[in-house]
N, C-alpha and C positions, 0 to 999 in steps of 0.2 A: 544303880537304887533298887535296891533290894525290895520287893513287894510282898505285903502279907496277903494271906488268902488259906482257903481250905482245897486243901487235892488230895484225893485218896485216901481219906480218911485221916488226916495229920495236917490240923494247923500249921501254916508255914510264917515263919515271922524273919524279919530281917536282923541278921545274927551276924556277931562279931569271931562268931566261933567256926570259921572257915575253914574246911579241911586245908590241913599241911601237907599236902602232895604237890606233884611236878606243874599241878593246874590247879591248884585250889583258892587261886582269887580270879576275878571276872578278866583282869589284863595277862594273865598267867594262861588261861584259858583261851581266852583269843589268840594269844602265841601259839598256842598248842595249834590252834584250827591253822594256823597260817604259815606254820611249819610242815604240815603236813599237807595243806593244801583242801582233803575232803577228808571228813571223820564222819563217824555213826554216833550218834548221839548216846544208845544204849544198846542196840540191836548187836548181837555176834555178827561179823561178819569179813571184808576182805578188808576194811579201815579200821584203824585205829578206834578204841571207843572212848569220847570224852568224858563219861562218868567215871571213869575208871583213872584216865588220868587227874582230875580233879579230887576224887578220894586218895589218890597216890598209891591205890593198891588195886589188884584184882577185886574183881565182884561179882561171887557166884550167886543165882537166881537174879532174882527182882530189886533192882538198885534201891527202891523204898524200903527196903528192909535192912538196909544199911544204917549202922550207927549214927552217919551224919547225912542222912537223907536230906534233911531240911538245908541243911548248908550247901550241900550239892545243887539242891532245885535253887535256891535261891543265886547261885553261881550261872546255872543254865539258863534261868529265865532271863540275866541280863545278857549273857550271851547271844542268845537266839533274839534280841532283840537290839543286838549291833546294828551298827550301816554297812559292818565289813563282812557280816557274815549272810549268806543265803540257806535259810532251812527250805530243805526240799526230801525228795524221794528219792534220790538219785543212784544210791547203792542197793538194788535189789528191793525195792521198793519203802526201805528202813528210813527212817527219819536221819536225814543228811544232813552236813554242815558243809559247805561251800566256801571256803574264802574269798574274796574282793579281788586275789591277786587272779584267781582262776579263771572268774565271769567273764573276761573277753572272751578266752578260748572256749567257754562252755557256750555264749553267744554264736561264736564263729559256727560252732559243728551242731548246733541245735537240732540240725536233721538227723543226724544220729541217733538222737534220745526220741524215747515215747516224750509224747506232750507230758504224762503223768509225771514223769521224772523231774523234769524240768521247770514245774510248775512251783513257785512259793508256797510254802506252807507255814499258816499264821494259827496258833494254838493259842487260847485263851481258855482260862480258867473264871467261868463267875462267880462272884461271892455266894451264889448258892452251891457251888461244887463242881457245876457241871462242867465239862470238858468241852469245848466249842472249836473245830477244826475248819478253816475255812482256805481256800485256796485261792492264790493269783495267777492266773494264766501266764505262762510266757507268751509274748515277750511284753508284757503290761508292768512287770515287775523291774525292767531293765532300766537302768538310769541312763539319760542321754551320752553322757562323756562314755560307758562302758559299750554301748552299742557302740559310737565313733570308733572308740580304740579298738573293737571287734574286727571291723572292717577292715585294718590296717594290719592283720595276723593273715599272714599263707595258712591254706588248711595244714599246709604239714607243721607249720609252727603251733598253729592249735593243737592239733594232733598230739605233738612233743609234748606238750603243757599236760594236756589229758591223758597221755598215753595207757597208765594203768588204769583208768576208768574207763576209758572206751574197751579194753579189753573184756572188762568186768560188767559194764552193764550198758552197752550201746547196742543199738538195733542193726547195725551195718558193720561191718571189720572195718578197722582203721585202714588210713591210705597206707597204702604201700604192701597190704598183705596180698598174700596170693588167694 
């Protein structure tokens, strides 16, 4: 469901003018996150950028300057509300999306990450345009079935699933490192 609001000087309204890029719909954007496992929302870094996937093209500068900023926002708003997506600051302290398929591995290896990296980030834009960010600390956001699944993973299995992100984000080296 697209939301209407006032963000960054722009009024956002539900639109059928969704970008036609690789991830221009909510379902396609969630599939993009699932395929990559971990993506950045808009920051440049060692992960794919969801705003570019939604736009279907590279974005230079602030994505709010893109001609389809409202449509990009509407897709992002729904993706970040999905029960399949964890919004956190895993990669370089930037807003990161982690697909649910990797949550058990993230939970299993939680001690390898700084607490602020794996806290759930909730962003809200109030009707007045104010941007409010709240965080739900780990493990309070973890569903019971994910916590249970994490217990079935060995450290090696979990590290294998998160290998790329352990190398780029973790406080300690991955299992088997010299």
